[in-house]
C-alpha positions as CSV (number, residue, x, y, z in Angstrom):
1,M,-8.6,-24.4,-19.2
2,Y,-7.3,-26.5,-16.3
3,Y,-9.7,-27.5,-13.6
4,R,-9.7,-29.8,-10.6
5,G,-12.1,-32.8,-10.5
6,G,-13.3,-34.0,-7.1
7,D,-16.4,-35.0,-5.2
8,Y,-16.9,-34.5,-1.5
9,D,-19.5,-35.6,1.0
10,R,-21.0,-32.4,2.4
11,G,-18.0,-30.5,1.3
12,V,-15.5,-32.4,3.5
13,T,-15.0,-36.1,2.9
14,S,-13.4,-37.0,-0.4
15,L,-15.4,-39.6,-2.4
16,H,-12.7,-40.3,-5.0
17,E,-9.1,-39.3,-5.8
18,Q,-8.5,-35.7,-7.0
19,V,-7.7,-35.3,-10.7
20,Y,-6.8,-32.4,-13.0
21,C,-8.6,-32.0,-16.2
22,L,-8.3,-30.1,-19.5
23,A,-10.9,-28.2,-21.5
24,I,-10.3,-26.3,-24.7
25,S,-12.1,-23.5,-26.6
26,K,-11.5,-21.4,-29.6
27,D,-13.7,-18.5,-28.5
28,G,-13.8,-18.6,-24.7
29,V,-17.6,-19.4,-24.9
30,N,-18.0,-22.9,-26.2
31,W,-15.8,-25.5,-24.5
32,E,-14.9,-29.1,-25.2
33,R,-13.3,-31.9,-23.2
34,P,-10.6,-33.5,-25.3
35,N,-10.1,-37.3,-25.0
36,L,-6.5,-37.4,-23.8
37,G,-6.2,-41.1,-23.1
38,L,-3.6,-40.6,-20.4
39,V,-5.2,-41.5,-17.0
40,E,-7.5,-44.4,-16.1
41,F,-10.5,-43.3,-14.1
42,G,-13.5,-45.5,-13.5
43,G,-12.0,-48.3,-15.6
44,S,-11.4,-46.2,-18.7
45,K,-8.8,-43.8,-20.2
46,D,-11.4,-42.1,-22.4
47,N,-11.4,-38.9,-20.6
48,N,-9.8,-35.4,-20.3
49,I,-7.7,-36.1,-17.2
50,L,-4.0,-35.2,-17.4
51,L,-3.0,-35.7,-13.7
52,T,-4.2,-37.9,-10.9
53,E,-3.6,-38.0,-7.2
54,K,-2.7,-41.7,-7.6
55,D,0.4,-40.8,-9.8
56,E,3.5,-41.8,-7.8
57,A,5.6,-39.0,-9.2
58,L,3.1,-36.0,-9.5
59,G,0.1,-37.1,-7.3
60,Y,1.5,-34.9,-4.6
61,I,0.7,-31.7,-6.5
62,C,-2.8,-32.7,-7.6
63,H,-4.8,-30.7,-5.1
64,N,-3.4,-27.3,-6.1
65,F,-1.7,-27.8,-9.6
66,S,-1.6,-24.3,-11.1
67,P,-0.1,-23.9,-14.6
68,F,0.7,-20.8,-16.6
69,L,2.0,-19.9,-20.1
70,D,5.5,-18.6,-19.6
71,L,5.9,-15.3,-21.5
72,N,9.7,-15.0,-20.6
73,P,11.3,-14.6,-24.1
74,E,14.3,-16.7,-22.9
75,A,12.2,-19.6,-21.8
76,P,13.1,-22.8,-23.9
77,K,10.3,-24.4,-26.0
78,S,10.6,-27.5,-23.8
79,E,9.5,-25.3,-20.8
80,R,6.9,-23.1,-22.6
81,Y,4.4,-24.1,-19.9
82,K,5.2,-24.0,-16.2
83,A,3.3,-24.8,-13.0
84,V,3.6,-25.0,-9.3
85,G,1.9,-27.4,-7.0
86,G,2.2,-29.2,-3.7
87,G,2.9,-27.9,-0.2
88,P,5.7,-26.8,-0.1
89,L,5.5,-25.7,-3.8
90,F,7.4,-27.6,-6.4
91,P,8.2,-26.3,-10.0
92,L,6.9,-28.2,-13.0
93,V,7.5,-27.7,-16.7
94,S,5.9,-28.9,-20.0
95,A,6.4,-28.3,-23.7
96,D,2.7,-28.8,-24.6
97,G,0.7,-28.1,-21.4
98,I,-0.4,-31.7,-21.2
99,H,2.7,-33.8,-20.3
100,W,4.3,-32.5,-17.2
101,K,7.5,-33.2,-15.2
102,K,9.1,-31.7,-12.1
103,A,11.8,-29.1,-12.9
104,S,13.5,-29.7,-9.6
105,D,13.4,-32.3,-6.8
106,E,13.5,-29.5,-4.3
107,P,10.6,-27.2,-3.5
108,I,11.0,-23.5,-4.5
109,I,8.6,-21.9,-2.0
110,T,8.3,-23.4,1.5
111,Q,6.8,-20.7,3.7
112,G,3.0,-20.5,3.5
113,A,-0.4,-22.2,3.5
114,F,-0.5,-24.0,0.2
115,D,-3.8,-25.9,0.2
116,S,-5.6,-23.5,-2.2
117,Q,-4.5,-22.1,-5.6
118,N,-1.0,-20.6,-5.7
119,L,0.1,-18.5,-8.7
120,V,3.3,-17.7,-10.6
121,F,3.8,-15.6,-13.7
122,W,6.5,-13.8,-15.7
123,D,6.5,-10.1,-15.0
124,S,7.6,-8.6,-18.3
125,I,8.1,-5.1,-16.9
126,R,10.5,-6.1,-14.2
127,G,12.0,-9.1,-15.9
128,E,11.3,-11.6,-13.1
129,Y,9.0,-14.3,-12.0
130,R,6.5,-13.4,-9.3
131,A,4.5,-15.7,-7.1
132,Y,1.4,-15.2,-4.9
133,H,0.2,-17.7,-2.3
134,R,-1.9,-17.9,0.9
135,Q,-0.8,-17.6,4.5
136,F,-2.5,-16.6,7.8
137,R,-2.2,-13.1,9.3
138,S,-5.3,-12.3,11.3
139,G,-7.1,-14.7,9.1
140,R,-6.5,-15.7,5.5
141,D,-4.1,-13.4,3.7
142,I,-1.7,-13.3,0.7
143,M,2.1,-13.4,0.4
144,T,4.4,-12.7,-2.6
145,E,8.0,-13.4,-3.6
146,T,10.1,-13.1,-6.8
147,S,12.9,-14.8,-8.6
148,R,14.9,-14.3,-11.8
149,A,14.9,-18.0,-12.4
150,F,11.8,-20.2,-12.1
151,S,13.3,-23.3,-10.5
152,S,15.5,-21.6,-7.9
153,G,16.5,-18.4,-6.1
154,W,13.2,-17.2,-4.8
155,T,13.2,-14.3,-2.3
156,K,11.7,-14.6,1.2
157,P,7.9,-14.1,1.0
158,V,6.3,-11.0,2.4
159,F,2.7,-10.2,3.1
160,L,0.9,-7.8,0.8
161,E,0.0,-4.3,2.1
162,Y,-3.5,-3.0,1.4
163,S,-5.2,0.4,1.1
164,P,-7.6,1.3,2.6
165,G,-7.6,-2.2,4.1
166,R,-7.7,-5.9,3.3
167,G,-11.5,-5.9,3.1
168,G,-11.9,-9.3,4.9
169,E,-10.1,-12.6,4.8
170,L,-8.7,-13.4,1.3
171,Y,-8.5,-17.0,-0.1
172,T,-7.3,-17.4,-3.7
173,N,-5.8,-14.2,-5.1
174,Q,-5.9,-14.5,-8.9
175,I,-3.4,-11.7,-9.4
176,T,-2.3,-11.1,-13.0
177,P,-0.6,-8.4,-15.1
178,Y,-3.3,-6.7,-17.1
179,E,-2.5,-7.3,-20.8
180,R,-3.6,-3.9,-22.0
181,A,-1.4,-2.2,-19.3
182,P,1.1,-4.8,-18.0
183,H,2.6,-2.4,-15.5
184,I,-0.6,-2.7,-13.6
185,F,-1.4,-5.9,-11.6
186,L,-5.1,-6.8,-11.2
187,G,-6.3,-9.1,-8.4
188,F,-9.5,-10.9,-8.1
189,P,-9.3,-12.5,-4.6
190,T,-12.0,-14.6,-3.1
191,R,-13.3,-13.0,0.1
192,Y,-14.0,-15.6,2.9
193,E,-16.8,-14.4,5.2
194,D,-18.1,-16.4,8.1
195,R,-20.7,-14.6,10.2
196,G,-21.6,-17.8,12.1
197,L,-25.1,-19.1,12.7
198,N,-27.4,-16.2,13.2
199,P,-31.1,-15.4,12.4
200,A,-30.2,-14.4,8.9
201,T,-28.5,-17.7,8.1
202,R,-31.8,-19.5,8.2
203,H,-33.0,-17.3,5.2
204,L,-30.1,-18.2,3.0
205,P,-30.7,-20.9,0.3
206,Q,-31.1,-24.6,1.4
207,W,-31.2,-24.2,5.1
208,E,-31.7,-27.9,5.7
209,Y,-28.6,-28.9,3.6
210,R,-26.7,-26.0,5.3
211,Q,-27.3,-27.7,8.6
212,L,-26.2,-31.1,7.3
213,R,-22.9,-29.5,6.1
214,S,-22.4,-27.8,9.5
215,K,-22.6,-31.2,11.3
216,I,-19.3,-32.3,9.7
217,S,-17.7,-28.8,9.6
218,R,-19.5,-25.8,10.9
219,R,-17.9,-23.4,8.4
220,E,-19.2,-25.5,5.5
221,G,-22.7,-24.4,6.5
222,T,-22.0,-20.8,7.7
223,A,-19.2,-19.4,5.6
224,V,-19.8,-17.6,2.3
225,T,-17.3,-16.7,-0.5
226,E,-17.6,-13.9,-3.0
227,G,-15.3,-12.1,-5.5
228,L,-13.3,-8.9,-4.8
229,F,-11.2,-6.6,-7.0
230,M,-7.9,-5.0,-6.2
231,S,-5.0,-3.4,-8.2
232,S,-1.3,-2.6,-7.8
233,R,1.5,-0.9,-9.6
234,D,4.4,-2.6,-7.7
235,G,3.0,-6.1,-6.9
236,E,3.1,-5.6,-3.2
237,H,0.9,-2.6,-2.3
238,F,-2.7,-3.1,-3.4
239,H,-5.7,-0.8,-3.5
240,V,-8.6,-3.0,-2.4
241,F,-12.1,-2.0,-3.5
242,Q,-14.1,-3.0,-0.4
243,E,-17.4,-3.6,-2.1
244,A,-17.9,-7.1,-3.6
245,F,-16.9,-7.3,-7.3
246,V,-19.2,-10.4,-7.8
247,R,-21.9,-10.9,-5.2
248,P,-23.4,-14.3,-4.5
249,G,-26.5,-13.1,-6.2
250,L,-30.2,-13.9,-6.5
251,R,-30.1,-17.6,-7.2
252,T,-32.3,-19.4,-4.8
253,R,-30.6,-22.8,-4.8
254,D,-26.9,-23.9,-4.6
255,S,-25.8,-20.4,-3.8
256,W,-24.5,-18.4,-0.9
257,F,-22.2,-21.3,0.1
258,Y,-18.6,-21.6,0.9
259,G,-16.8,-22.6,-2.3
260,D,-18.8,-20.5,-4.7
261,N,-17.7,-17.4,-6.7
262,Y,-14.0,-18.5,-6.9
263,Q,-12.7,-16.8,-10.1
264,N,-10.4,-18.4,-12.6
265,N,-6.8,-17.2,-13.1
266,G,-6.6,-14.9,-16.0
267,L,-8.9,-12.8,-18.2
268,V,-10.1,-13.9,-21.7
269,E,-11.0,-11.6,-24.5
270,T,-14.3,-12.7,-26.1
271,K,-16.7,-11.4,-28.7
272,S,-19.5,-9.1,-27.4
273,T,-22.9,-10.6,-26.8
274,I,-24.5,-7.1,-27.2
275,A,-24.3,-6.8,-31.0
276,E,-22.1,-8.0,-33.9
277,D,-20.6,-4.5,-34.3
278,A,-19.9,-4.1,-30.5
279,P,-16.2,-4.2,-29.5
280,N,-14.7,-7.3,-27.8
281,E,-15.2,-7.7,-24.1
282,L,-13.4,-9.4,-21.2
283,S,-14.7,-12.7,-19.8
284,M,-14.0,-14.5,-16.5
285,Y,-15.3,-17.8,-15.1
286,L,-16.6,-18.3,-11.6
287,T,-17.5,-21.4,-9.6
288,E,-21.1,-22.1,-8.8
289,A,-23.0,-24.8,-7.0
290,T,-19.8,-26.1,-5.5
291,L,-19.8,-29.1,-3.1
292,Q,-23.5,-29.7,-3.5
293,N,-23.9,-33.5,-2.8
294,G,-24.5,-35.5,-6.0
295,K,-24.5,-32.4,-8.2
296,P,-21.7,-31.4,-10.5
297,A,-20.2,-27.9,-9.9
298,K,-20.5,-25.4,-12.6
299,L,-18.5,-22.5,-14.1
300,R,-20.5,-19.4,-15.1
301,R,-19.0,-16.9,-17.5
302,Y,-19.2,-13.3,-16.6
303,S,-18.3,-10.5,-19.0
304,L,-17.5,-6.7,-18.8
305,R,-16.2,-4.0,-21.1
306,M,-12.5,-3.5,-21.7
307,D,-11.0,-1.8,-18.6
308,G,-14.4,-1.9,-17.0
309,F,-13.4,-3.0,-13.6
310,V,-14.0,0.3,-11.9
311,S,-14.8,3.8,-13.0
312,I,-14.8,7.4,-11.9
313,N,-18.5,8.2,-11.9
314,A,-20.5,11.4,-11.5
315,P,-24.3,12.0,-11.4
316,M,-26.0,14.5,-13.6
317,K,-25.3,17.3,-11.2
318,G,-21.6,16.8,-12.1
319,G,-18.2,16.5,-10.5
320,K,-14.5,17.1,-11.1
321,L,-11.4,15.0,-10.7
322,I,-7.9,16.6,-10.5
323,S,-4.9,14.3,-10.9
324,K,-1.6,14.4,-9.2
325,P,1.2,16.0,-11.4
326,I,2.1,13.6,-14.2
327,R,4.4,13.5,-17.2
328,F,3.2,11.7,-20.3
329,S,4.6,10.6,-23.7
330,G,2.6,10.4,-26.9
331,S,0.8,12.9,-29.1
332,K,-2.9,11.9,-28.7
333,M,-5.2,11.2,-25.7
334,S,-8.1,8.8,-25.8
335,L,-10.8,7.8,-23.3
336,N,-12.6,4.6,-22.4
337,F,-15.9,6.1,-21.2
338,S,-19.7,5.9,-21.2
339,S,-22.2,8.7,-20.8
340,S,-25.9,9.4,-21.1
341,A,-27.2,11.4,-24.0
342,R,-27.5,14.5,-21.8
343,G,-24.3,13.9,-19.8
344,G,-20.6,13.8,-20.8
345,I,-17.0,14.5,-20.0
346,R,-14.6,17.3,-20.6
347,V,-10.8,17.1,-20.2
348,G,-8.4,19.9,-19.4
349,F,-4.7,20.4,-18.5
350,T,-3.2,22.7,-15.8
351,D,0.3,23.4,-14.7
352,Q,1.5,22.1,-11.3
353,E,0.0,25.1,-9.5
354,G,-3.4,24.5,-11.1
355,K,-3.3,27.3,-13.8
356,P,-5.1,26.2,-17.0
357,L,-2.9,25.7,-20.0
358,A,-3.8,27.9,-22.9
359,G,-5.7,25.9,-25.6
360,Y,-6.0,22.9,-23.3
361,S,-8.3,24.1,-20.6
362,L,-11.7,22.5,-19.6
363,N,-13.4,25.4,-21.4
364,D,-11.5,24.6,-24.6
365,C,-12.7,21.0,-24.6
366,P,-16.2,20.4,-26.2
367,W,-18.4,18.1,-24.2
368,I,-17.6,14.4,-25.1
369,Y,-20.7,12.2,-24.9
370,G,-21.4,8.7,-26.2
371,D,-19.9,5.3,-25.4
372,S,-16.5,4.3,-26.6
373,L,-13.3,2.4,-25.7
374,T,-11.0,4.7,-27.7
375,R,-12.6,8.2,-28.0
376,R,-10.0,10.9,-29.0
377,V,-10.1,14.0,-26.8
378,E,-10.4,17.3,-28.8
379,W,-10.0,20.9,-28.0
380,V,-10.9,24.1,-29.8
381,Q,-8.0,26.4,-30.6
382,S,-8.5,29.5,-32.7
383,D,-11.8,28.1,-34.0
384,E,-10.0,24.9,-35.1
385,I,-10.6,21.5,-33.6
386,I,-7.3,19.8,-32.6
387,D,-6.5,16.5,-30.9
388,N,-2.7,16.9,-30.7
389,V,-1.0,17.3,-27.4
390,D,2.6,17.3,-28.6
391,S,3.2,20.8,-27.3
392,I,2.8,19.7,-23.7
393,T,4.3,16.2,-23.9
394,G,6.9,15.6,-21.2
395,Q,5.9,18.6,-19.1
396,P,4.7,18.2,-15.5
397,V,0.9,18.8,-15.8
398,K,-2.3,18.0,-13.9
399,L,-5.3,16.5,-15.6
400,V,-8.8,17.8,-14.9
401,F,-11.8,15.7,-15.7
402,E,-15.3,17.1,-15.5
403,L,-18.1,14.6,-15.6
404,K,-21.9,14.6,-15.8
405,D,-23.9,11.4,-15.7
406,A,-20.8,9.6,-17.0
407,D,-18.3,6.9,-16.2
408,L,-14.5,7.2,-17.0
409,Y,-12.9,3.7,-17.1
410,S,-9.4,4.6,-18.4
411,F,-7.4,7.0,-20.4
412,K,-4.4,6.6,-22.6
413,F,-1.7,8.7,-24.4
414,D,-0.2,7.3,-27.6
């Protein structure tokens, strides 16, 4: 884990140079700060700092240094780790993720607002590098560009397009290919919301300190940040779920401030805290108590089930979902779902006109109930339970889901 170290008077005036630090973990839950012995801070090199703003060569990138593990199979071992930083953005490379150098004396991305985190990663599906960074378009927004090579040849950036809408001003974007389905990009942008000083502001935590912050910069006392969720299949057009993915929450101190609820870049698979026999879950880390004078900021770990970002949900009275025509490969179908003991899910197939396929209709599917990441779908054909869909593989079909008091998170053919 890479994180920026800094301290600011009321969120504005820097009290010491910015540094970048390293933390390590074997399980994503318990973290250690290694003693790197690289950078002097406070009269000692006994710390976990790997970059400092005082560095003559790389200090320029220390405000927004953003590294990633390069999954390009053609990347040399000496450049296994890559990063961008600065404004405009410069490329950096490293063999071990600790010792860094510029990959070019020229910036690779020059159009944008670069004072917050800017991301680059290898897109394994399209065989190219993709970047996301901030710019202004009716407030804070996100741009993207691509290149076949990391250190040169980047396309002109374009703004993302959103459906049904942007959902507010967006700061950091935290867009990443989803490891379990790399053709899908997931984004966890920080929504920036400033409703100004109004009667409700007085009831948010720490009204007196909020006024102190506002004296230096009004938005430091009035703006609030929270997490959103969005997804895309092409990297440019995103469906934005308008409701907050992570709300500021019930904490009565050091919360509901600008700077909180910024999510890390990337998802981490961790062991479940529910029970020893429960499947692994996904973890993410969000900032908390940011820029509170004299107090260290924190990272809080949040977790959710695999694929559990959103679901198709129906109450006990029931509901149906009919898909667009699709073609699939694979001989089995499995669901990631959860239901009550009384509820459940049924799955059926129709042709493009909506006519049920014999042996694979909703009525042929026994109710599926329980809670599973990989539940096989079964149908009854001639009094025999089958789970093979070979006979309709490759055909244009529609999927029909019937749900009662259940959530469908994802489905898969394999």
